[in-house]
C-alpha positions in Angstrom: 9.4 -8.8 248.6 7.0 -9.9 245.9 7.8 -8.7 242.4 5.3 -6.5 240.6 6.6 -7.8 237.2 4.3 -10.2 235.3 5.1 -13.9 235.8 7.4 -15.7 233.3 5.6 -16.7 230.0 5.5 -20.3 231.0 3.5 -19.5 234.2 1.1 -16.8 232.7 -2.5 -17.4 232.1 -2.7 -18.2 228.3 -5.2 -15.3 227.9 -2.9 -12.7 229.5 -1.3 -11.7 226.2 -4.6 -11.6 224.4 -6.0 -9.1 226.9 -2.9 -6.9 226.6 -3.2 -7.0 222.8 -6.9 -6.2 223.0 -6.1 -3.1 225.0 -3.6 -2.0 222.3 -6.2 -2.6 219.6 -8.7 -0.5 221.4 -6.3 2.5 221.3 -6.9 2.5 217.5 -10.5 3.4 218.0 -11.8 6.9 218.2 -12.7 8.3 221.6 -16.2 7.2 222.8 -16.3 4.1 220.6 -17.5 1.9 223.4 -19.8 -0.1 221.1 -16.9 -0.9 218.7 -14.7 -1.8 221.7 -17.3 -4.3 222.8 -17.5 -5.7 219.3 -13.8 -6.3 219.1 -13.7 -7.9 222.5 -16.5 -10.3 221.3 -14.5 -10.9 218.2 -11.4 -11.9 220.3 -13.5 -14.4 222.2 -15.0 -15.8 219.0 -11.5 -16.3 217.5 -10.0 -17.9 220.6 -10.9 -21.5 219.7 -9.5 -21.0 216.1 -6.3 -19.5 217.4 -5.8 -22.5 219.7 -5.1 -24.5 216.5 -1.8 -22.8 216.1 1.2 -24.7 217.4 1.2 -24.6 221.2 -1.7 -22.2 221.0 0.5 -19.3 220.2 -0.6 -16.2 218.3 0.3 -16.2 214.6 3.5 -14.5 213.5 2.0 -13.8 210.1 -1.4 -13.8 208.5 -2.6 -14.6 205.0 -6.1 -13.8 203.8 -6.9 -15.8 200.6 -10.0 -14.4 198.8 -11.4 -16.7 196.0 -13.9 -14.9 193.8 -15.3 -18.0 192.1 -16.4 -19.6 195.4 -17.1 -16.4 197.3 -14.8 -17.6 200.0 -12.1 -16.1 202.2 -9.6 -18.3 204.0 -7.8 -17.0 207.1 -4.4 -18.5 207.6 -1.9 -18.1 210.5 1.8 -18.6 210.1 4.2 -19.5 212.9 7.9 -18.7 213.4 9.0 -21.9 211.6 7.1 -21.0 208.4 4.2 -23.5 208.9 0.7 -22.3 208.0 -2.5 -23.2 209.8 -6.0 -22.5 208.4 -7.9 -20.7 211.2 -11.2 -19.9 209.6 -13.1 -20.0 206.3 -15.6 -17.2 205.7 -18.2 -16.5 203.0 -17.7 -13.3 201.0 -21.0 -11.6 201.3 -20.7 -9.5 198.1 -18.3 -8.1 195.6 -18.8 -6.5 192.2 -17.2 -7.4 188.8 -16.0 -10.7 187.7 -12.7 -12.6 187.0 -9.7 -10.6 185.9 -7.7 -7.7 187.3 -8.9 -4.2 188.0 -7.8 -1.8 185.3 -9.4 1.6 185.7 -11.2 3.8 188.3 -14.9 3.1 188.1 -14.8 -0.3 186.4 -16.2 -1.8 189.7 -13.8 -4.6 189.4 -12.2 -6.2 192.5 -8.4 -6.3 192.0 -6.6 -9.6 191.7 -3.0 -10.1 193.0 -0.9 -10.1 196.1 -1.6 -7.2 198.5 -1.3 -6.1 202.1 -3.5 -4.0 204.3 -2.1 -0.5 204.9 -4.6 1.2 207.2 -7.4 0.5 209.7 -10.7 2.5 209.3 -12.8 2.4 212.5 -15.1 5.1 211.0 -16.1 3.2 207.9 -19.6 3.6 206.5 -19.4 -0.2 206.3 -18.9 -0.7 210.1 -15.1 -1.4 210.0 -12.7 -1.7 207.2 -9.1 -2.6 206.2 -7.6 -0.6 203.3 -5.4 -2.5 200.8 -2.3 -1.2 199.0 -4.0 -1.3 195.6 -2.5 -0.2 193.2 0.8 -1.8 194.3 4.1 -1.3 192.5 3.2 -4.0 189.9 -0.2 -2.5 189.2 1.3 1.0 188.8 4.0 -0.2 186.4 1.5 -2.1 184.2 -0.8 1.0 184.1 2.1 3.1 183.0 3.1 0.7 180.3 -0.5 0.5 179.1 -1.0 4.2 179.2 -3.8 4.0 181.7 -3.9 7.2 183.7 -6.0 6.1 186.7 -5.9 2.4 187.7 -8.3 3.1 190.6 -7.7 3.1 194.4 -9.5 2.9 197.7 -10.0 -0.9 197.8 -11.1 -2.2 201.2 -12.2 -5.3 203.0 -15.2 -4.2 205.0 -18.3 -5.1 206.8 -22.0 -5.1 205.8 -23.3 -7.1 202.9 -23.0 -4.9 199.8 -20.0 -3.5 197.9 -18.8 -1.9 194.7 -15.2 -2.8 193.9 -14.4 -4.1 197.4 -15.0 -7.2 199.5 -18.0 -7.1 201.8 -17.6 -9.7 204.6 -20.5 -8.8 207.0 -20.0 -7.0 210.3 -19.2 -10.1 212.5 -16.4 -11.3 210.2 -14.8 -7.9 209.7 -14.7 -7.5 213.5 -12.7 -10.7 213.7 -10.4 -9.8 210.8 -9.9 -6.2 212.1 -9.0 -7.4 215.6 -6.6 -10.1 214.4 -4.8 -7.9 211.9 -4.5 -5.3 214.6 -2.8 -7.8 216.8 -0.5 -9.4 214.3 0.3 -6.2 212.4 -0.3 -4.7 209.0 3.2 -5.4 207.8 2.9 -9.1 208.7 -0.4 -9.6 206.9 -0.8 -10.5 203.2 -4.0 -10.5 201.2 -4.2 -12.6 198.1 -7.2 -12.1 195.7 -7.7 -14.7 193.0 -10.4 -15.6 190.4 -10.2 -19.3 191.2 -8.4 -21.5 193.8 -4.9 -21.8 192.3 -4.2 -24.9 194.5 -6.8 -26.9 192.7 -7.4 -25.1 189.4 -4.9 -23.7 186.8 -5.0 -19.9 186.7 -5.7 -18.9 183.1 -5.9 -15.4 181.7 -9.3 -14.5 180.5 -9.4 -13.4 176.8 -10.3 -9.9 177.8 -7.4 -9.5 180.2 -4.1 -8.0 179.4 -1.1 -10.2 178.6 0.7 -9.2 181.9 -2.1 -11.0 183.8 -0.1 -14.2 183.4 2.7 -12.7 185.4 0.2 -11.5 188.1 -1.2 -15.1 188.3 2.3 -16.6 188.7 2.8 -14.3 191.7 -0.5 -15.5 193.2 0.4 -19.1 192.7 3.8 -18.5 194.5 2.1 -16.7 197.4 -0.2 -19.6 198.2 2.1 -22.5 197.3 2.5 -23.5 201.0 -1.2 -23.5 201.8 -3.1 -26.8 201.8 -6.4 -26.7 199.9 -9.5 -27.0 201.9 -10.8 -30.5 202.0 -14.3 -31.2 200.6 -16.9 -32.2 203.2 -18.1 -35.8 202.7 
């Protein structure tokens, strides 16, 4: 009698797991979201060549999104079980408000800087799709308390479209890819680092208008990206 169980991993079609994971991601969408489902399936197909750069073509165990304000660039990195990192994609950041330096208060229109993680998916975003970040994190809340700042702000997202106030706008095509991959790898296994300049090639220095504790925040950023190789310049 033939077994109804799926074949061993070594004999499966390499796309079998991706299709199963896509089905799980679609369960995050609201009922009737057929268009969004099609968008995410297209995103999966677009990402397939990039994911094949992972060792043995396996899905990443971890993700790191490195957003660099100065160059309007977001790098997507995948980590394997051995702790090695592979750069999967580099995307342009379409828009963000503010400038270098950490976010301090609600309404300052500043994009935070630091080490964060996504905590929620928003399939009903006004900006197509979005990923909510855990700003303010414990460090941000502690510094706000020490400074006597009552409201350090909240509701920071990575989202679609090409305009933003206080968040990172990536365009609809890119947010579909990020949304799908984070859904597959998991919120808890994804880290988002937002930095004013590339700390792998430029020393992070506190701006004169920034609080003294910014130096500590920048050391945390440097530690978070220490294992990532900087992007090579094109000849």
